[in-house]
C-alpha positions as CSV (number, residue, x, y, z in Angstrom):
1,M,0.0,0.0,0.0
2,A,3.0,2.3,0.2
3,G,3.0,2.9,-3.5
4,V,5.3,1.7,-6.3
5,R,8.7,1.6,-4.8
6,L,12.1,1.9,-6.5
7,R,13.3,-1.4,-5.2
8,R,10.6,-3.5,-7.0
9,A,11.7,-5.9,-9.6
10,L,9.6,-4.2,-12.3
11,P,11.6,-5.2,-15.4
12,L,11.0,-8.9,-14.6
13,L,7.3,-8.2,-14.0
14,L,6.9,-6.3,-17.2
15,L,8.7,-9.0,-19.1
16,A,6.5,-11.7,-17.7
17,T,3.3,-9.9,-18.6
18,A,4.3,-8.5,-22.0
19,A,2.4,-11.1,-24.0
20,A,-0.8,-10.6,-22.0
21,W,-0.5,-6.9,-22.2
22,A,-0.1,-6.9,-26.0
23,C,-3.4,-8.9,-26.3
24,T,-5.4,-6.8,-23.9
25,R,-4.1,-3.3,-23.5
26,A,-3.1,-2.9,-27.1
27,D,-6.7,-3.1,-28.3
28,L,-8.0,-1.1,-25.3
29,F,-5.7,1.9,-25.7
30,G,-4.8,1.6,-29.4
31,V,-1.0,1.6,-28.7
32,Q,1.2,-1.3,-27.6
33,S,4.0,0.7,-25.9
34,D,5.6,4.0,-25.5
35,P,9.3,4.7,-26.1
36,S,11.4,4.7,-23.0
37,L,12.3,8.4,-22.8
38,P,14.5,9.4,-19.8
39,D,12.2,12.2,-18.6
40,K,8.8,10.5,-19.4
41,I,6.7,7.8,-17.7
42,T,3.4,6.2,-18.5
43,L,1.3,4.8,-15.7
44,S,-1.6,2.3,-16.1
45,G,-3.6,-0.2,-14.3
46,T,-7.1,-1.3,-13.2
47,V,-8.8,0.2,-10.2
48,C,-12.1,-0.8,-8.7
49,S,-14.5,1.2,-6.6
50,D,-14.4,0.7,-2.8
51,N,-15.4,-2.7,-1.3
52,P,-18.3,-1.8,1.0
53,L,-17.3,-4.7,3.3
54,E,-13.8,-3.2,3.8
55,Q,-15.0,0.3,4.9
56,R,-14.1,1.2,8.4
57,F,-16.1,4.3,8.4
58,P,-18.6,5.1,11.1
59,V,-21.7,2.9,11.4
60,K,-24.5,4.0,13.8
61,V,-27.2,1.5,14.6
62,V,-30.6,2.2,16.2
63,F,-32.4,-0.9,17.7
64,L,-36.1,-0.3,18.0
65,I,-37.3,-3.1,20.3
66,D,-41.0,-4.0,20.9
67,T,-41.6,-4.3,24.7
68,S,-45.4,-4.3,24.6
69,N,-47.3,-6.5,27.1
70,W,-49.8,-8.1,24.7
71,A,-50.9,-11.7,24.9
72,P,-49.8,-14.2,24.0
73,T,-46.2,-12.9,23.9
74,A,-46.5,-11.3,27.4
75,T,-47.1,-14.8,28.8
76,N,-44.1,-16.3,27.1
77,S,-41.4,-15.8,29.8
78,L,-38.7,-17.2,27.4
79,I,-38.9,-14.5,24.8
80,N,-37.9,-11.7,27.1
81,G,-34.6,-13.4,27.9
82,F,-33.8,-14.4,24.4
83,R,-34.6,-10.9,23.2
84,S,-32.1,-9.4,25.6
85,Q,-29.5,-12.1,24.6
86,A,-29.9,-11.4,20.9
87,L,-29.0,-7.8,21.5
88,S,-26.2,-8.7,23.8
89,D,-24.7,-11.0,21.2
90,V,-24.5,-8.2,18.6
91,F,-22.9,-5.8,21.1
92,N,-20.3,-8.4,22.0
93,L,-19.7,-9.2,18.3
94,Y,-18.8,-5.6,17.5
95,S,-17.1,-4.7,20.8
96,G,-13.8,-4.5,19.1
97,A,-15.0,-2.5,16.1
98,N,-14.4,1.1,17.0
99,E,-16.3,2.4,14.0
100,V,-19.7,0.8,15.1
101,S,-21.9,2.4,17.8
102,F,-25.4,1.7,18.9
103,A,-28.5,3.2,20.4
104,V,-31.4,1.2,21.9
105,V,-35.0,2.4,22.0
106,A,-37.9,0.4,23.5
107,Y,-41.4,1.0,22.1
108,N,-45.0,0.0,22.7
109,G,-47.6,2.8,22.8
110,E,-44.8,5.2,23.7
111,T,-41.0,5.1,23.4
112,I,-38.1,5.3,25.8
113,S,-34.3,5.4,25.0
114,F,-32.1,3.1,27.0
115,T,-28.9,4.9,25.8
116,S,-29.9,8.5,26.6
117,D,-30.8,9.4,23.0
118,E,-27.3,9.0,21.8
119,F,-25.0,6.5,20.0
120,T,-22.5,4.7,22.2
121,R,-19.7,2.1,22.1
122,D,-19.7,1.7,25.9
123,L,-20.2,-2.1,26.3
124,G,-21.5,-1.6,29.9
125,V,-24.2,0.8,28.8
126,L,-25.2,-1.4,25.9
127,Q,-25.4,-4.5,28.0
128,N,-27.5,-2.7,30.5
129,A,-29.8,-1.5,27.7
130,A,-30.1,-5.1,26.4
131,Q,-31.2,-6.3,29.9
132,R,-33.8,-3.6,30.2
133,T,-35.4,-4.7,26.9
134,G,-36.2,-8.0,28.6
135,L,-38.3,-6.3,31.4
136,P,-42.1,-6.1,31.1
137,C,-43.6,-2.7,30.2
138,N,-44.2,-0.7,33.3
139,S,-45.7,2.5,31.9
140,T,-47.9,4.5,34.2
141,D,-50.5,4.2,31.5
142,Q,-51.0,0.5,31.2
143,A,-53.1,0.9,28.1
144,R,-49.9,2.0,26.4
145,C,-48.3,-1.3,27.2
146,Q,-50.9,-3.0,25.0
147,E,-50.0,-1.1,21.9
148,R,-47.4,-1.6,19.2
149,R,-46.8,1.8,17.5
150,Y,-44.3,1.5,14.6
151,E,-44.8,5.1,13.7
152,L,-43.6,6.3,17.1
153,A,-40.6,4.0,17.0
154,L,-39.5,5.3,13.6
155,E,-40.1,8.9,14.7
156,R,-37.8,8.4,17.7
157,A,-35.1,6.9,15.4
158,E,-35.4,9.7,12.9
159,N,-35.0,12.3,15.7
160,L,-31.9,10.5,17.0
161,I,-30.3,10.3,13.6
162,T,-31.2,13.9,12.7
163,G,-29.6,15.1,16.0
164,D,-26.5,13.2,15.2
165,L,-26.3,14.6,11.6
166,L,-26.6,18.2,12.9
167,V,-23.6,17.8,15.3
168,S,-21.3,15.9,13.0
169,D,-18.9,17.6,10.6
170,R,-19.3,17.2,6.8
171,G,-16.4,14.9,6.4
172,L,-17.4,12.4,9.0
173,R,-21.1,12.7,7.9
174,A,-20.2,11.8,4.3
175,R,-18.7,8.5,5.6
176,T,-21.3,7.6,8.1
177,R,-23.9,4.8,7.5
178,Y,-27.0,4.7,9.7
179,V,-28.9,1.5,10.3
180,I,-32.4,1.0,11.9
181,V,-33.4,-2.4,13.1
182,L,-37.2,-2.5,14.0
183,Y,-38.1,-5.6,15.9
184,A,-41.8,-6.6,16.6
185,E,-43.5,-9.4,18.4
186,G,-46.9,-11.0,17.7
187,P,-49.1,-11.0,14.7
188,R,-50.9,-7.7,15.3
189,I,-49.8,-4.2,15.8
190,G,-52.0,-4.1,18.9
191,P,-55.7,-3.6,19.7
192,G,-56.8,0.0,19.3
193,A,-53.3,1.1,18.1
194,V,-53.8,0.8,14.3
195,S,-55.1,3.8,12.6
196,R,-54.4,5.3,9.2
197,P,-51.7,7.9,9.5
198,D,-54.0,10.9,9.2
199,A,-56.5,9.7,11.8
200,G,-57.7,12.6,14.0
201,P,-60.6,15.0,14.4
202,A,-60.9,15.5,10.6
203,G,-59.6,12.1,9.6
204,P,-61.0,8.6,9.4
205,P,-61.7,6.7,12.6
206,P,-59.2,4.1,13.9
207,Q,-59.3,0.7,12.2
208,P,-57.8,-1.9,14.6
209,E,-58.7,-5.0,12.6
210,T,-57.2,-4.4,9.2
211,L,-54.3,-2.8,7.4
212,Y,-56.2,-2.0,4.2
213,C,-54.4,-4.3,1.8
214,T,-54.7,-2.1,-1.3
215,P,-52.1,-2.0,-4.0
216,V,-48.9,-0.1,-3.1
217,C,-49.3,3.5,-4.3
218,D,-45.9,5.0,-5.1
219,A,-46.0,7.5,-7.9
220,D,-42.2,7.8,-7.9
221,E,-41.8,4.2,-9.0
222,D,-44.9,4.1,-11.3
223,P,-45.7,7.6,-12.6
224,G,-48.5,6.2,-14.7
225,R,-50.4,4.8,-11.7
226,A,-53.3,6.7,-10.3
227,C,-52.2,6.7,-6.7
228,R,-54.7,7.0,-4.0
229,P,-54.4,9.9,-1.5
230,E,-52.5,9.2,1.7
231,A,-55.8,9.0,3.6
232,H,-56.8,6.0,1.4
233,C,-53.5,4.2,1.5
234,D,-52.9,1.1,3.5
235,Q,-50.5,1.0,6.4
236,G,-47.8,-0.9,4.3
237,C,-47.9,1.9,1.8
238,H,-47.6,4.5,4.5
239,F,-44.6,2.9,6.1
240,E,-42.9,2.4,2.8
241,R,-43.3,6.1,2.1
242,E,-42.0,7.0,5.5
243,V,-38.9,4.8,5.2
244,R,-38.1,6.1,1.7
245,R,-38.5,9.7,3.0
246,M,-36.1,9.0,5.9
247,R,-33.5,7.5,3.5
248,E,-33.7,10.4,1.2
249,F,-33.4,12.9,4.1
250,V,-30.3,11.2,5.4
251,V,-28.5,11.0,2.0
252,D,-29.6,14.5,1.1
253,N,-28.0,15.8,4.3
254,G,-24.7,14.3,3.4
255,A,-24.6,10.9,5.0
256,A,-23.4,7.8,3.1
257,D,-26.4,5.6,3.6
258,L,-29.4,4.6,5.7
259,A,-30.6,1.0,5.8
260,V,-33.8,-0.3,7.6
261,H,-34.0,-3.9,8.7
262,T,-37.1,-5.5,10.3
263,A,-37.5,-8.6,12.4
264,Q,-40.6,-10.4,13.7
265,F,-41.3,-13.1,16.3
266,F,-44.4,-15.2,15.6
267,T,-46.4,-17.0,18.2
268,S,-48.3,-18.9,15.4
269,P,-47.0,-20.4,12.2
270,P,-45.9,-17.6,9.8
271,P,-47.8,-17.1,6.6
272,D,-46.8,-18.7,3.3
273,P,-44.4,-16.2,1.6
274,N,-45.6,-17.4,-1.8
275,A,-49.3,-16.8,-1.2
276,G,-49.4,-13.3,-2.8
277,P,-49.4,-9.7,-1.7
278,C,-52.2,-10.2,0.8
279,C,-51.0,-13.6,1.9
280,G,-54.1,-15.5,0.9
281,T,-56.2,-17.3,3.5
282,D,-53.7,-20.0,4.6
283,A,-52.5,-18.0,7.6
284,P,-54.2,-15.8,10.2
285,E,-55.1,-12.5,8.6
286,D,-53.6,-10.4,11.3
287,T,-50.3,-12.4,11.2
288,C,-50.2,-11.8,7.4
289,Q,-50.9,-8.1,7.7
290,A,-48.1,-7.5,10.2
291,Q,-45.7,-9.5,8.1
292,T,-46.6,-7.6,5.0
293,V,-46.0,-4.2,6.6
294,L,-42.6,-5.2,8.0
295,Q,-41.5,-6.8,4.7
296,R,-42.5,-3.7,2.8
297,M,-40.6,-1.5,5.2
298,A,-37.4,-3.6,4.9
299,A,-37.7,-3.6,1.1
300,A,-38.1,0.2,1.0
301,G,-35.1,0.6,3.4
302,G,-32.8,-1.6,1.4
303,G,-32.6,-4.0,4.3
304,S,-33.6,-7.5,5.3
305,Y,-36.7,-9.0,6.9
306,L,-36.2,-11.8,9.5
307,A,-38.9,-14.0,10.9
308,F,-38.6,-16.2,14.1
309,Q,-41.0,-18.9,15.3
310,S,-39.3,-20.0,18.5
311,P,-37.4,-17.9,21.1
312,G,-34.2,-19.9,20.6
313,E,-34.1,-18.8,16.9
314,L,-34.0,-15.1,17.8
315,S,-30.8,-13.5,16.6
316,F,-29.7,-10.2,15.0
317,R,-26.2,-11.3,14.2
318,Q,-26.9,-12.1,10.6
319,L,-28.0,-8.6,9.7
320,E,-25.5,-6.4,7.8
321,Y,-24.4,-3.4,9.9
322,N,-21.1,-2.1,8.7
323,A,-21.4,-2.6,4.9
324,T,-23.2,0.0,2.8
325,R,-25.3,-1.3,-0.1
326,N,-24.6,2.0,-1.9
327,T,-22.7,1.1,-5.1
328,F,-19.7,3.5,-5.6
329,V,-18.7,4.5,-9.2
330,M,-15.9,6.5,-10.5
331,K,-16.2,10.3,-10.3
332,N,-12.7,11.3,-11.5
333,L,-9.2,10.0,-12.0
334,V,-6.3,12.5,-12.1
335,A,-2.5,12.2,-12.0
336,V,-0.3,14.9,-10.4
337,N,3.5,15.1,-10.3
338,L,4.0,17.0,-7.0
339,N,7.5,17.9,-7.9
340,A,6.8,19.4,-11.3
341,R,5.1,22.8,-11.3
342,A,3.3,24.0,-14.4
343,T,4.3,27.5,-15.4
344,P,3.9,29.7,-18.6
345,D,7.5,28.7,-19.4
346,G,6.9,24.9,-19.0
347,L,7.4,22.5,-16.1
348,K,9.8,23.7,-13.4
349,P,11.2,21.7,-10.4
350,D,9.5,22.0,-7.0
351,S,11.8,20.0,-4.9
352,D,9.8,20.2,-1.6
353,A,6.4,20.0,-3.3
354,D,5.1,23.1,-1.6
355,G,3.7,24.8,-4.7
356,L,6.6,27.2,-5.3
357,T,9.2,26.3,-7.9
358,D,12.8,26.2,-6.8
359,D,13.5,29.4,-8.8
360,E,10.6,31.2,-7.1
361,E,11.8,30.1,-3.6
362,R,15.3,31.4,-4.3
363,A,13.9,34.7,-5.5
364,L,11.7,35.0,-2.3
365,G,14.5,33.9,0.0
366,T,12.6,30.7,1.2
367,Q,14.2,27.3,1.2
368,P,13.6,25.1,-1.8
369,L,14.0,21.9,0.3
370,R,11.6,22.9,3.1
371,V,7.8,23.1,2.7
372,D,7.7,25.5,5.7
373,S,10.8,27.7,5.8
374,D,9.9,29.6,8.9
375,D,8.5,26.5,10.7
376,D,5.3,28.1,11.8
377,G,3.0,25.3,10.5
378,I,1.9,27.2,7.3
379,G,3.4,26.2,4.0
380,D,5.6,28.7,2.1
381,R,3.3,29.0,-0.9
382,L,0.2,29.7,1.2
383,E,2.0,32.4,3.2
384,H,3.2,34.0,0.0
385,V,-0.3,34.0,-1.5
386,L,-1.7,35.5,1.7
387,R,0.8,38.3,2.1
388,S,-2.0,40.8,1.8
389,V,-3.5,39.6,5.1
390,G,-0.2,39.8,6.9
391,L,1.4,36.4,6.4
392,D,5.1,36.1,5.5
393,P,6.9,32.8,4.6
394,L,10.1,34.2,6.2
395,R,8.5,35.1,9.5
396,A,6.9,32.8,12.0
397,D,3.2,33.7,12.1
398,A,0.4,32.7,14.5
399,P,-2.9,33.6,12.9
400,T,-5.7,34.0,15.5
401,T,-7.9,31.8,13.3
402,C,-5.6,28.9,13.9
403,T,-5.6,29.3,17.7
404,G,-6.1,26.0,19.5
405,L,-5.3,23.9,16.4
406,E,-2.5,21.3,16.7
407,K,0.5,22.4,14.6
408,N,0.8,20.5,11.3
409,H,-2.2,18.2,12.1
410,D,-4.1,17.2,9.0
411,R,-7.5,16.0,10.0
412,D,-8.7,14.7,6.6
413,G,-5.3,13.6,5.4
414,D,-5.4,15.6,2.2
415,G,-2.0,17.2,2.4
416,L,-3.3,20.6,3.7
417,N,-3.0,20.8,7.5
418,D,-5.9,22.1,9.6
419,C,-4.5,25.6,10.0
420,E,-4.0,25.9,6.2
421,E,-7.5,24.8,5.6
422,V,-8.9,27.4,8.0
423,L,-6.9,30.1,6.2
424,L,-8.1,28.9,2.8
425,G,-11.7,28.4,3.9
426,T,-11.8,24.8,2.9
427,D,-13.3,22.1,5.1
428,S,-10.7,20.3,7.2
429,T,-12.8,17.2,7.3
430,L,-13.3,16.8,3.5
431,F,-10.7,15.8,0.9
432,D,-12.8,17.7,-1.7
433,S,-14.6,20.7,-0.2
434,D,-16.5,21.7,-3.3
435,A,-17.3,18.1,-4.4
436,D,-16.0,18.6,-7.9
437,G,-13.9,15.5,-8.1
438,F,-10.6,17.3,-7.6
439,P,-8.9,17.3,-4.1
440,D,-8.5,20.6,-2.4
441,R,-4.7,20.3,-2.5
442,V,-4.6,19.7,-6.2
443,E,-6.8,22.8,-6.8
444,F,-4.8,25.0,-4.5
445,L,-1.6,24.0,-6.3
446,G,-3.2,24.2,-9.7
447,G,-4.7,27.6,-9.3
448,T,-8.5,26.8,-9.6
449,N,-11.3,27.5,-7.1
450,Y,-11.3,25.0,-4.3
451,L,-14.4,26.5,-2.7
452,D,-16.7,26.4,-5.8
453,N,-17.1,23.9,-8.6
454,D,-15.5,25.7,-11.4
455,V,-14.2,22.8,-13.4
456,S,-16.3,23.9,-16.4
457,G,-14.8,27.5,-16.2
458,D,-11.7,28.8,-17.9
459,V,-9.7,31.0,-15.6
460,D,-7.0,32.0,-18.1
461,Q,-9.4,32.2,-21.1
462,D,-7.1,29.9,-23.2
463,G,-9.9,27.7,-24.5
464,T,-9.2,24.8,-22.1
465,R,-11.5,24.3,-19.2
466,N,-10.1,24.4,-15.6
467,G,-10.8,20.7,-15.0
468,E,-9.0,19.7,-18.1
469,E,-6.0,21.8,-17.2
470,L,-5.8,20.1,-13.8
471,K,-5.9,16.7,-15.4
472,Q,-3.4,17.6,-18.1
473,H,-1.1,19.1,-15.4
474,T,-0.9,22.5,-17.2
475,D,-1.1,26.0,-15.8
476,A,-4.8,27.0,-15.3
477,R,-3.7,30.6,-14.7
478,S,-1.9,31.4,-18.0
479,N,-2.4,31.0,-21.7
480,D,0.3,28.3,-22.1
481,A,-0.6,26.9,-25.5
482,K,2.9,25.6,-26.2
483,T,3.1,23.8,-22.8
484,R,-0.3,22.3,-23.3
485,G,0.6,21.1,-26.8
486,E,3.9,19.4,-25.7
487,L,3.5,18.5,-22.0
488,S,-0.2,17.7,-21.4
489,Y,-0.9,14.4,-19.7
490,L,-2.9,12.1,-22.0
491,Y,-5.6,10.0,-20.5
492,R,-7.5,6.9,-21.5
493,V,-10.1,5.6,-19.0
494,I,-12.5,2.9,-19.9
495,S,-15.1,1.5,-17.5
496,Q,-15.7,-2.2,-17.3
497,G,-19.1,-1.4,-16.0
498,I,-20.7,-2.4,-12.6
499,G,-20.2,-6.0,-11.9
500,K,-20.9,-8.4,-9.0
501,L,-18.0,-9.6,-7.0
502,M,-17.7,-11.8,-3.9
503,D,-16.2,-9.5,-1.2
504,I,-15.1,-10.1,2.4
505,Q,-14.5,-8.0,5.4
506,R,-10.9,-7.4,6.3
507,P,-9.7,-8.9,9.6
508,R,-9.7,-6.7,12.6
509,A,-8.4,-8.9,15.4
510,V,-6.0,-11.0,13.3
511,S,-3.4,-8.3,12.7
512,G,-0.9,-8.5,9.9
513,V,-3.4,-10.1,7.5
514,T,-5.3,-8.5,4.6
515,V,-7.6,-10.4,2.3
516,K,-6.6,-9.8,-1.4
517,S,-9.2,-11.8,-3.2
518,V,-12.1,-14.2,-2.8
519,S,-12.9,-17.1,-5.2
520,P,-16.3,-16.7,-7.0
521,R,-17.7,-19.9,-5.5
522,V,-17.4,-18.9,-1.9
523,Y,-20.7,-18.9,0.0
524,A,-22.1,-15.6,1.2
525,G,-22.4,-15.5,5.0
526,I,-20.2,-15.6,8.1
527,S,-16.8,-17.2,7.5
528,V,-14.2,-17.9,10.2
529,L,-10.4,-17.0,10.1
530,Q,-8.3,-18.8,12.7
531,F,-4.7,-18.1,13.6
532,N,-2.5,-20.5,15.6
533,R,0.4,-18.8,17.3
534,A,2.4,-22.0,18.1
535,D,2.5,-23.2,14.6
536,T,2.2,-19.8,12.9
537,T,-0.6,-21.0,10.7
538,L,-3.8,-19.6,9.3
539,S,-7.0,-21.6,8.4
540,W,-10.3,-20.5,7.0
541,R,-13.8,-21.9,7.2
542,D,-16.4,-21.2,4.6
543,Y,-20.0,-20.4,5.7
544,N,-21.3,-23.7,4.3
545,D,-18.6,-25.8,6.1
546,Q,-18.7,-27.4,9.5
547,Q,-14.9,-27.2,10.2
548,Q,-11.9,-25.2,9.4
549,G,-10.0,-25.8,6.1
550,P,-6.4,-27.0,6.0
551,A,-3.9,-24.9,8.0
552,V,-1.3,-23.0,6.1
553,K,2.1,-22.0,7.6
554,V,2.5,-18.2,7.3
555,D,5.8,-17.5,9.0
556,R,7.1,-15.4,6.2
557,D,5.9,-12.3,4.4
558,G,3.9,-13.0,1.3
559,E,0.6,-14.1,-0.2
560,Y,-1.1,-17.3,0.8
561,T,-4.2,-19.2,-0.4
562,L,-6.5,-20.5,2.3
563,H,-8.9,-23.2,1.2
564,S,-12.2,-24.2,2.8
565,A,-12.6,-27.8,4.1
566,T,-14.7,-28.8,1.1
567,S,-12.8,-26.9,-1.5
568,K,-11.4,-28.6,-4.6
569,P,-8.6,-26.4,-5.8
570,D,-8.4,-28.0,-9.3
571,S,-12.1,-27.5,-9.9
572,E,-13.3,-24.1,-11.1
573,L,-16.8,-24.8,-9.8
574,E,-15.8,-26.1,-6.4
575,N,-12.7,-24.0,-5.6
576,R,-13.7,-22.1,-2.4
577,S,-10.8,-20.1,-1.1
578,I,-9.4,-16.7,-0.1
579,T,-6.0,-15.2,-0.9
580,V,-4.4,-13.3,2.0
581,R,-1.3,-11.1,2.2
582,V,0.7,-11.6,5.4
583,I,3.2,-9.4,7.2
584,S,4.7,-11.9,9.6
585,Q,6.0,-9.4,12.2
586,L,2.5,-8.0,12.7
587,L,0.8,-11.3,13.4
588,P,-0.9,-11.6,16.8
589,P,1.0,-12.8,19.9
590,R,-1.7,-15.4,20.7
591,D,-4.3,-17.7,19.2
592,L,-7.2,-15.9,17.6
593,L,-10.5,-16.8,15.9
594,E,-12.3,-14.1,14.0
595,T,-15.6,-14.0,12.0
596,L,-15.5,-12.3,8.6
597,Q,-18.6,-11.5,6.6
598,V,-18.7,-12.5,2.9
599,R,-21.2,-10.9,0.6
600,E,-21.8,-10.4,-3.1
601,T,-21.3,-6.7,-3.8
602,E,-21.6,-4.4,-6.8
603,R,-18.4,-2.5,-7.8
604,E,-17.2,-0.6,-10.8
605,C,-13.8,-1.4,-12.2
606,V,-12.0,0.9,-14.8
607,D,-9.0,0.4,-16.9
608,W,-6.9,3.5,-17.0
609,R,-3.7,4.8,-18.6
610,V,-2.0,8.2,-18.3
611,R,0.8,9.0,-20.8
612,N,3.3,11.8,-21.2
613,I,4.0,12.3,-17.5
614,T,7.1,14.4,-17.5
615,L,9.8,14.1,-14.8
616,V,11.9,17.0,-13.6
617,H,15.4,17.3,-12.0
618,T,14.8,18.1,-8.3
619,S,17.6,19.1,-5.9
620,P,19.2,16.6,-3.6
621,R,18.2,16.7,0.0
622,S,19.5,15.1,3.2
623,E,17.7,13.2,5.9
624,Q,18.2,16.3,8.1
625,D,16.4,18.4,5.6
626,R,13.5,16.0,5.5
627,L,13.1,15.9,9.3
628,A,13.5,19.7,9.5
629,G,10.7,20.7,7.1
630,N,9.8,18.4,4.2
631,L,6.3,17.4,5.5
632,Q,5.7,15.1,2.6
633,G,8.7,12.9,3.7
634,A,10.1,12.7,0.2
635,A,13.1,10.5,-0.6
636,T,16.6,11.7,0.0
637,T,17.6,11.0,-3.6
638,E,18.5,13.7,-6.1
639,G,16.0,13.9,-9.0
640,F,13.1,12.6,-6.8
641,N,9.6,12.8,-8.3
642,R,6.5,11.8,-6.5
643,I,3.4,11.2,-8.7
644,L,0.0,10.7,-7.1
645,I,-2.9,9.0,-8.9
646,Y,-6.2,10.2,-7.3
647,Y,-9.2,8.0,-7.9
648,A,-12.5,9.8,-6.8
649,E,-15.6,7.7,-6.4
650,S,-19.1,8.6,-5.3
651,P,-22.2,6.6,-4.4
652,V,-24.8,6.1,-7.2
653,S,-27.4,7.6,-4.8
654,S,-25.4,10.8,-4.3
655,P,-23.2,11.6,-7.3
656,L,-22.8,15.2,-6.4
657,G,-21.6,14.6,-2.9
658,P,-18.0,14.7,-1.7
659,G,-17.6,11.0,-2.1
660,L,-14.4,9.1,-1.3
661,F,-10.8,9.3,-2.6
662,R,-8.2,6.6,-3.0
663,V,-4.7,7.6,-3.9
664,A,-1.7,5.7,-5.2
665,P,1.8,7.2,-4.9
666,V,4.4,6.4,-7.6
667,D,8.1,7.3,-6.9
668,M,10.5,8.0,-9.7
669,V,14.0,9.5,-10.1
670,F,15.3,11.6,-13.0
671,I,18.8,13.0,-13.3
672,P,19.7,14.6,-16.7
673,P,20.5,13.7,-19.3
674,R,19.5,10.0,-19.2
675,H,19.3,8.5,-15.7
676,K,15.8,7.3,-14.8
677,A,14.8,4.9,-12.2
678,P,13.0,2.6,-12.6
679,D,14.3,2.7,-16.2
680,V,11.0,1.6,-17.9
681,A,8.6,3.2,-20.3
682,E,5.5,2.1,-18.4
683,L,4.6,1.1,-14.8
684,N,1.6,-0.8,-13.7
685,V,-0.2,0.5,-10.6
686,A,-2.2,-2.3,-8.9
687,D,-5.6,-1.7,-7.3
688,G,-4.0,-2.7,-4.0
689,D,-1.6,0.3,-4.2
690,F,-4.5,2.7,-3.9
691,V,-5.0,3.9,-0.2
692,L,-8.4,4.9,0.9
693,L,-8.1,8.5,2.3
694,G,-9.5,8.9,5.8
695,E,-7.6,5.8,6.9
696,R,-4.3,7.5,7.2
697,T,-3.1,10.6,9.1
698,E,-1.5,12.4,6.1
699,A,-1.5,12.3,2.3
700,P,1.4,10.6,0.6
């Protein structure tokens, strides 16, 4: 994940893949190879959108637990204990996942929060909440204990989520997934509790015995349908609309996703799921009606519906909590050589990658090998640009707007520290403040507007749009026709489309192990990874197996294939395995067993190629120089060039949002007239070289 390093045996790799490349990439890009010029490099590869199961972004789960005292469930003493245990199991399962937090709300004819209307990871608080859901309803109004009011439960969940959205910053919000789990017991919603949503003085009277099983009326999905007014819709239709409205509200307010799961405990045999929309007559009508409402809510919420017939079956472990179902697609791909600055006179070296060329730094008196010459936590170029407000790159400044901020801390990891973002007006929690597909740092260095989407504009009126100038690595602030003609980066990006892949969660507890691939025939569900410290072995159990697969010794760094117990490696149809990468020094000090979720996901993969990337001759620097001020941690080698490939992706449901960024660093060396390392015309950048921003403390 550290990028393409100079020490890799790239010539051998290129030689080994030359034949395959000629057959595939030649047709794709219309050219077989580029000449190996000393100051040029072509980069190419295939990159896929983010694996939802690998995301370690915040997940906030609201459990809505039915605690009504309504026969016959109130007389079933077992269900209360199993209900509490089912919650406790989930809390224990995710106790080591710092990104997952929970809230617990009990509902009947009213609601009460057992977690103080907030999300928490405190296991003690959560276990106490789980125990309290097993207690009988003790409301002062016992009539409330006989009701089961879904609408009140959803309203409480919406208020909790809305409050959390309002206090979270934009960057965190964009990566947060909310999950609602509504659990109900019994076949009915409760005597006297069911009324159409507009019931009141001017509305229709309560209807406790039916849910009005009329066709679903959703004009958004079927504009040609003559939908009934809300007053004439059935309860299933009403709750479908409410769930859809909640999902739209959460995404429109900047969150990544909202999923709604429902679960139901039956005290009588559940209805036949194949009996039609109104369940037919084979099951009790009230049982069917409740099931229909819950199923329709889960479908509208992009979640799952669970049904349990005996208390011992009750479990919430199988629901997906920390994997968004939002498919991510490519928003942009842009390459940047941080050490080559575009000017009206062509590309000039910028040895410290601070945005000022070495010649400019010498003229200003700043140090070409230090990002921050005066060591005040503000980069030289930014202080030079903001001289009009009193900043000076040769004087240590302490702007009042940066008071209280940790020096050089980069909250969003985009290469601009928090103080610099405050001075620029960008969002220190977002990689791309204006959501235009270009990182703030790239726009700041490239001279375009990082606060407003101006990619379609033309700052220098040279006929090339700002976004194209950023991608071509030309100067967006000057009419540099000659430079654009000779030095522009040339892109070819072809989408393979959205395809289905089997994906797996990355290990949390078993450190030093990452999963690189999953064979297509692996079963979806919960798999088990086991590490044995004494033998230094790993084994893996597929969801459909009863025992672990064969143990594989992993005492050295490298990639290993772990087969399931029933896998047949030589059979394409029965090969069930995962491939893992191991860093032996990071393996756990003790035996561990960890569950990993496997699921079919939808991801977009794109083939990309960027040609005509020019390298420049940067100044040599010492390790002392690096420690003193080169915040990017560049190599000590003369002629060092760091190229970043930014891959921007956004969810299909929110294409105009800030989305996610993955970045792959490629390190090159160029010393005139002919020394280039690696000395190749083209380098392949693997999908695994792209690091998901937000999971590191600073940009490469």
